[in-house]
C-alpha positions in Angstrom: 22.6 9.0 -12.1 19.4 7.4 -14.2 21.5 4.1 -14.8 22.4 3.8 -11.1 18.6 4.3 -10.1 17.7 1.6 -12.4 20.4 -0.8 -11.3 19.3 -0.1 -7.6 15.6 -0.8 -8.6 16.6 -4.1 -9.8 18.7 -4.9 -7.1 15.6 -4.4 -4.7 13.6 -6.9 -7.4 13.9 -9.9 -5.2 13.3 -11.7 -1.8 15.7 -9.5 0.8 17.2 -11.7 3.6 17.3 -10.7 7.4 21.0 -11.6 7.5 21.7 -9.5 4.7 19.3 -6.8 4.2 21.1 -4.8 1.8 20.1 -5.0 -1.6 21.7 -7.6 -3.8 23.5 -6.2 -7.0 23.3 -8.1 -10.0 26.4 -10.2 -11.2 28.3 -7.8 -13.4 32.3 -7.6 -14.1 32.2 -4.8 -11.7 33.9 -5.4 -8.1 31.6 -5.9 -5.2 33.2 -2.9 -3.5 33.0 -0.5 -6.9 29.5 -1.6 -6.8 29.1 -0.4 -3.3 31.2 2.8 -3.8 28.8 3.5 -6.7 25.4 3.1 -4.7 27.0 5.4 -1.7 27.8 7.9 -4.4 24.2 7.7 -5.7 22.5 8.3 -2.3 24.7 11.1 -1.5 24.3 13.0 -4.5 22.6 16.2 -3.7 20.1 15.7 -6.9 18.9 12.5 -5.2 15.7 14.1 -3.4 12.5 12.3 -1.8 10.6 14.1 -4.8 13.1 13.1 -7.4 12.7 9.4 -6.5 8.9 9.8 -6.0 8.4 11.2 -9.5 9.0 7.9 -11.4 6.4 6.5 -9.3 4.1 9.2 -10.3 4.8 8.5 -13.8 4.0 5.0 -13.6 0.8 5.9 -11.9 -0.4 8.4 -14.3 0.3 5.8 -17.0 -1.2 3.0 -15.2 -4.5 5.1 -14.2 -5.3 5.7 -17.8 -5.0 1.9 -18.6 -6.6 0.4 -15.6 -9.0 2.9 -14.4 -12.6 3.2 -15.7 -14.5 5.9 -13.6 -12.6 6.6 -10.8 -9.0 6.1 -9.6 -9.0 4.5 -6.0 -6.5 5.9 -3.6 -6.3 3.6 -0.4 -4.7 5.2 2.6 -3.1 3.4 5.4 -0.2 3.9 8.5 2.3 1.2 9.4 4.8 0.8 12.0 8.5 -0.1 11.3 9.8 -1.4 14.0 13.5 -0.8 14.8 13.7 -1.7 18.3 17.0 -3.3 18.5 18.8 -0.9 15.9 20.3 1.7 18.3 22.4 3.0 15.8 19.4 5.3 14.5 18.9 8.0 17.1 16.0 9.4 15.5 13.6 6.8 16.0 9.8 7.5 17.4 8.8 6.0 20.9 12.4 5.8 22.2 10.8 5.5 25.8 9.1 2.3 24.8 12.0 0.2 23.4 10.1 -2.7 22.4 8.3 -0.3 19.4 11.1 2.2 18.6 11.1 2.7 15.0 9.3 5.1 12.3 5.6 5.4 11.0 4.8 5.4 7.3 1.9 6.5 5.4 1.0 5.6 2.1 -1.5 6.2 -0.5 -1.6 3.5 -3.1 -3.7 4.1 -6.5 -5.9 1.1 -7.1 -7.7 0.1 -10.2 -11.6 0.8 -9.9 -12.0 -2.3 -12.2 -10.2 -5.0 -10.5 -8.6 -3.7 -7.3 -5.2 -4.2 -8.8 -2.8 -2.0 -7.0 -1.1 0.5 -9.7 1.7 2.6 -7.9 2.2 4.5 -4.4 1.0 8.2 -4.9 2.6 9.6 -1.5 4.8 8.2 1.0 5.6 9.9 4.2 7.9 8.5 6.8 7.5 10.2 10.4 10.5 10.0 12.8 11.6 12.0 15.7 13.0 14.8 13.6 9.8 15.3 11.7 8.0 14.0 8.5 10.2 12.9 5.7 7.5 13.7 3.1 7.6 12.5 -0.5 6.6 15.8 -1.9 9.3 17.8 0.0 13.0 17.5 0.1 13.2 19.2 3.6 11.8 17.4 6.9 8.2 18.9 7.3 6.3 19.7 11.0 4.1 16.6 11.2 0.7 17.1 12.3 -2.1 14.2 13.3 -2.6 11.6 10.8 -5.9 12.9 9.7 -4.9 16.5 9.4 -2.1 15.6 7.1 -4.5 13.9 4.5 -6.4 17.1 3.4 -3.1 18.1 1.9 -2.2 14.6 0.1 -6.1 14.7 -1.0 -5.0 18.0 -2.7 -1.7 16.7 -4.0 -3.6 13.8 -6.0 -6.4 16.2 -7.1 -3.3 18.4 -8.6 -2.4 15.4 -10.7 -5.5 16.3 -13.2 -6.1 12.6 -14.0 -9.3 12.1 -16.1 -10.9 9.7 -13.7 -11.3 11.5 -10.2 -10.0 10.1 -7.1 -12.1 8.4 -4.5 -9.8 8.2 -1.3 -10.8 5.0 0.7 -9.7 4.8 4.5 -10.3 2.6 7.3 -12.1 3.4 10.6 -9.3 5.6 12.0 -10.6 8.3 9.8 -14.2 8.4 11.3 -14.2 12.2 11.9 -17.0 14.6 11.2 -14.6 17.6 11.0 -12.6 15.8 8.6 -15.7 14.9 6.6 -17.0 18.5 6.4 -13.7 19.7 5.2 -13.1 17.0 2.6 -16.4 17.8 1.4 -15.8 21.2 1.2 -12.6 20.5 -0.7 -14.7 18.6 -3.3 -12.7 15.2 -2.2 -14.7 12.1 -2.8 -14.1 9.4 0.2 -15.4 6.1 1.5 -14.6 5.8 5.3 -15.6 2.8 7.8 -17.6 4.2 10.4 -18.1 3.5 14.1 -21.6 2.1 14.9 -21.9 4.5 18.0 -22.0 7.5 16.0 -25.2 9.4 16.2 -27.0 10.5 13.1 -30.3 11.6 11.7 -31.8 8.9 9.9 -35.5 9.6 8.3 -35.6 12.6 10.5 -35.1 10.8 13.9 -31.6 11.0 15.8 -30.4 7.2 16.2 -27.4 5.4 16.3 -25.8 3.6 13.3 -26.4 0.4 15.2 -30.3 1.1 15.3 -30.1 2.3 11.6 -28.6 -1.0 10.5 -31.0 -3.1 12.6 -34.0 -1.4 10.9 -32.4 -2.0 7.3 -32.1 -5.6 8.6 -36.1 -5.5 9.7 -37.2 -4.0 6.6 -35.3 -6.8 4.5 -33.0 -4.3 2.6 -30.0 -6.4 2.8 -29.5 -7.8 -0.7 -26.6 -10.5 -2.1 -24.0 -8.8 -3.7 -21.2 -11.3 -4.6 -19.3 -14.4 -3.6 -15.9 -13.1 -1.7 -13.2 -14.6 0.3 -12.8 -13.8 4.0 -9.6 -14.7 6.0 -8.9 -17.3 2.8 -12.0 -18.8 3.3 -15.2 -18.9 0.7 -17.9 -16.6 2.1 -21.0 -14.0 0.6 -21.4 -10.6 0.9 -25.0 -8.8 1.3 -25.4 -4.9 1.1 -27.9 -2.4 1.9 -28.0 1.5 1.6 -29.6 4.4 3.2 -29.0 8.1 3.6 -28.1 9.8 7.1 -27.3 13.3 7.9 -24.4 13.9 10.1 -25.6 16.8 12.1 -23.8 17.3 15.5 -20.8 19.3 16.3 -17.7 17.7 15.6 -14.6 17.3 18.0 -11.0 17.3 17.5 -8.5 16.0 20.1 -5.3 18.3 20.4 -2.7 18.4 22.7 -2.6 21.9 24.8 0.0 22.5 27.3 1.1 19.1 27.4 -2.4 17.7 27.8 -5.1 16.0 25.5 -8.1 18.3 25.0 -11.0 17.8 23.2 -12.0 21.1 20.9 -15.2 21.7 19.6 -15.9 22.1 15.8 -19.3 23.7 14.6 -20.4 23.0 11.0 -23.4 22.5 8.7 -25.1 19.2 8.7 -23.6 16.7 6.2 -25.8 14.6 4.1 -23.8 11.0 3.2 -24.7 7.9 2.0 -24.3 4.8 4.3 -23.4 1.3 2.7 -23.7 -1.5 5.2 -21.9 -4.5 4.1 -22.2 -8.0 5.7 -20.2 -10.9 5.1 -21.6 -14.5 5.8 -20.1 -17.9 6.0 -21.6 -20.6 3.8 -23.1 -22.0 6.7 -24.5 -18.8 7.6 -23.1 -17.0 10.6 -22.2 -13.1 10.3 -18.2 -13.0 9.9 -18.0 -9.1 9.5 -20.2 -6.0 9.1 -18.7 -2.7 7.7 -20.7 0.6 8.0 -19.1 2.9 5.2 -19.8 6.5 4.9 -19.4 7.9 1.3 -19.8 11.3 -0.6 -19.8 9.2 -4.0 -22.7 9.9 -6.3 -25.5 7.6 -6.5 -24.8 6.2 -9.9 -22.3 4.0 -8.2 -24.3 1.4 -6.3 -24.0 0.3 -3.1 -22.7 -3.1 -4.0 -19.7 -1.7 -5.6 -18.7 0.9 -2.9 -18.6 -2.1 -0.6 -16.3 -3.9 -3.3 -14.2 -0.9 -3.3 -13.9 -0.8 0.2 -13.0 -4.9 0.0 -10.2 -4.0 -2.2 -8.6 -1.8 0.8 -6.6 -4.6 1.8 -4.4 -4.5 -1.2 -2.2 -1.8 0.7 -1.9 -4.5 3.4 -0.4 -6.5 0.6 2.3 -3.7 -0.2 3.2 -3.5 3.4 3.9 -7.2 3.3 5.9 -6.9 0.1 8.0 -4.0 2.1 8.3 -6.1 5.1 8.5 -10.0 5.8 7.4 -11.2 2.2 9.8 -9.1 0.3 12.3 -6.2 1.1 12.6 -6.9 4.9 12.6 -3.2 5.5 12.9 -3.6 9.2 16.2 -5.0 9.0 17.7 -2.2 6.9 20.9 -0.7 8.4 20.6 2.8 7.2 20.8 5.1 10.5 18.8 7.9 9.6 15.0 8.4 8.9 16.1 10.2 5.2 18.0 7.4 4.4 15.2 4.8 5.0 12.6 7.1 3.1 15.2 7.4 0.0 15.8 3.6 -0.1 11.8 3.0 0.6 11.0 4.7 -2.9 13.5 3.0 -4.7 11.8 -0.6 -3.2 8.6 0.8 -4.0 9.5 0.8 -7.7 10.6 -2.7 -7.4 7.1 -3.4 -6.0 5.3 -1.5 -8.8 7.7 -3.7 -11.4 5.9 -6.8 -10.1 2.2 -5.1 -10.3 2.9 -4.6 -14.0 3.9 -8.3 -14.6 0.9 -9.6 -12.4 -1.9 -7.5 -14.3 -0.3 -8.1 -18.0 -3.0 -10.0 -19.8 -0.9 -10.7 -22.7 0.2 -14.5 -23.5 3.8 -13.0 -22.8 2.5 -11.8 -19.3 1.3 -15.4 -18.5 4.4 -17.1 -19.3 6.4 -14.5 -17.6 4.5 -15.0 -14.1 4.7 -18.7 -15.0 8.6 -18.8 -15.5 9.1 -15.9 -12.4 7.2 -18.8 -10.0 9.7 -21.3 -11.3 12.8 -19.2 -10.7 11.3 -18.3 -7.2 11.2 -21.9 -6.1 8.0 -21.3 -4.1 5.3 -23.8 -4.3 1.8 -22.5 -5.3 -1.3 -23.8 -3.6 -4.1 -25.7 -5.6 -5.7 -23.3 -8.3 -3.2 -20.4 -7.4 -1.5 -18.9 -10.2 1.0 -16.9 -8.7 1.7 -14.9 -5.6 3.5 -11.4 -5.8 6.1 -12.2 -3.4 6.9 -15.4 -5.9 6.9 -12.9 -8.4 9.2 -10.4 -6.5 11.8 -13.4 -5.9 11.7 -14.9 -9.1 12.3 -11.5 -10.8 15.9 -11.0 -9.5 16.9 -14.4 -10.3 15.7 -13.7 -14.0 17.8 -10.5 -13.9 20.6 -12.1 -12.6 20.3 -14.9 -15.3 20.1 -12.2 -18.2 23.3 -10.5 -16.6 25.0 -13.9 -16.8 24.1 -14.8 -20.1 25.3 -11.2 -21.4 28.7 -11.6 -19.9 29.5 -15.7 -20.7 28.5 -18.0 -23.3 26.0 -20.5 -22.8 28.5 -23.4 -23.4 30.6 -21.9 -20.3 27.5 -21.5 -18.2 26.3 -25.2 -19.0 30.0 -26.4 -18.3 30.3 -24.6 -14.9 26.7 -25.5 -13.9 28.0 -29.2 -14.7 31.0 -28.9 -12.6 28.9 -27.4 -9.7 26.9 -30.8 -9.5 29.9 -32.9 -10.1 29.4 -34.5 -6.8 26.1 -35.7 -7.2 27.0 -38.3 -10.0 28.3 -41.5 -9.0 31.8 -42.7 -9.5 32.1 -44.4 -12.9 34.2 -47.2 -11.1 
């Protein structure tokens, strides 16, 4: 089973095609039908479960965290919709009443280096379908809750890995929930969450909105230059300010009661958090973006670093891109159930991890390998760009295919056949 797993990961190590979205087996002496049968037996093996396929990813994460993380391991969370609107054979899709949106929702927790923002490995993947949640920690389908309610158990799962650097969970504005902040604080989970500017807090013993707090910081000249950054591919500069706020109000949770949405009050103790405000300006001066970040990370990590950690949150978007149009073309996969998609996603994730390992290899061989993969991919890089992860993924399959060909045939045979293939390009000798 282990050998078949390796072959399937290698088959996913390349750019998929929308017209043939299945994995591409490497060239071997086996017949295509035999390869297909072997893959079918692998997927049907009772020992091939979601936790079993998740374990190699966790092993890679453990090794990478020890090598690539300094004080903390950053765990970025996000959700993405997989659209299978035209896949009528998938009867367990969500949003069946909205034909243009029918599909599955995926939640990923991605480990990221606190040194340079490099993606390391997924720590968790959950695929929600009409029949429930296909969770990488469980072999059976789980009853789904809200996205935020599900985070608590994922946080605890990451905590159970007992890595030396503690985890800091980084989430976008969807996680701006006071009830959950209090629960995470009680569970000793560290977090950085983007907040809404309308939230009311206590600041210097006065109740005011975040927008008023930011205005006061600007008036006091609290913003300091942090670093040069890129914003939508263009150069920009980042400025950061920090203060302390107290979230003192009752919390509310939206729940469905008797088929109707209802706000439920959740009382709790006042919670003191750091507020880090990150502003991104264009070189000409106009404000491009402003992020209000709430965190319970200790003050020995300065505000500029907190802002940088949140800036690295985009790495999970690049992972979704590799799964979708820039790599695996997951939204064209033909498997007919969410479970089959969830299993295959974990194999595809390992192919992405291989690419990330190549990308962060700082050795001379690593640099040479990246150059070769870009050449094999046939991609054109922009000025000053050494590589892109989609190019590395596309080139990796070509390199592995070359390796298989050299194992089976002599170099002389390959050269002769290559010459025969392009013989029509040579002019007639007469």
